[in-house]
N, C-alpha and C positions, 0 to 999 in steps of 0.2 A: 243525545250524543250520537255521532256517526262514526262507525268503524271503517277502516280501510281494508278492502278485500282485494287480494291479487289472485288472478286466475292464470294458470299456466297455459301455454299454447296448446299442449296436448288436451287439456280439459276443454278449452274452447272448441277444438276440432271435434271432440267427442260430443259436446252439447249440440253443435251444429249438425251432427250426423243424425240426430234424433228428430222425430216428428215435431212440427211447429208448435202444437199444443203443449207437448212435453217441454220444449224449449221455453215457452212462456211461463210454465209453472216453475221451472228451474230458476229463471231470472227473478221471478217473484220471491222465491225462497232465498236466493242470494241477497236480494234487497232487504229481506227480513234480517238476515245475518248482519248486513251493514248497519241496520238500525239498532238491533238488540245485542249484537256481539255475544259476550259470555252468557248473557241472560236467555238467549234463544233456547227453548226446550222442546220436548216432544209435543206434538208429532213432527215438528220441523227438524229438530236436531237431537242427536243422542251421542253421549260419550261412549266410546268403545271400551269395553271392560278389559279386553286382552292387550291393548296397546296404550300405554300411559300418554296422555296429552293429545290423543287423536280423537276427532269427532266425525260424525257423518251427517250430512244434510240428507234428509229423507223426503223424497218426492214421489207422490203416488198420483197416477192419472188412470182412473178406471182400474183395470187389473194389472197395469204396467207399473213397475216400481223402479226408481232410479236412486242410486246412492252416490254421493260425492263426498270424498274424505277431505277434511281440513284440520288445521291446528292453529293455535295462537302463538 
């Protein structure tokens, strides 16, 4: 099954401001979210404990870490 993912203009601008290798890892992780949806788990996705219904995509490249928040 394939899930639909919408990305805000602000998120696109943020992603494009990052180094190319990080952009590639982010796009790969977004594609995993499209493929697995609710089933995507760590290390790629994690539910935030403090905010009900909000998750984070977790992208790591070397010592750099990027978090993108999403919800269903």
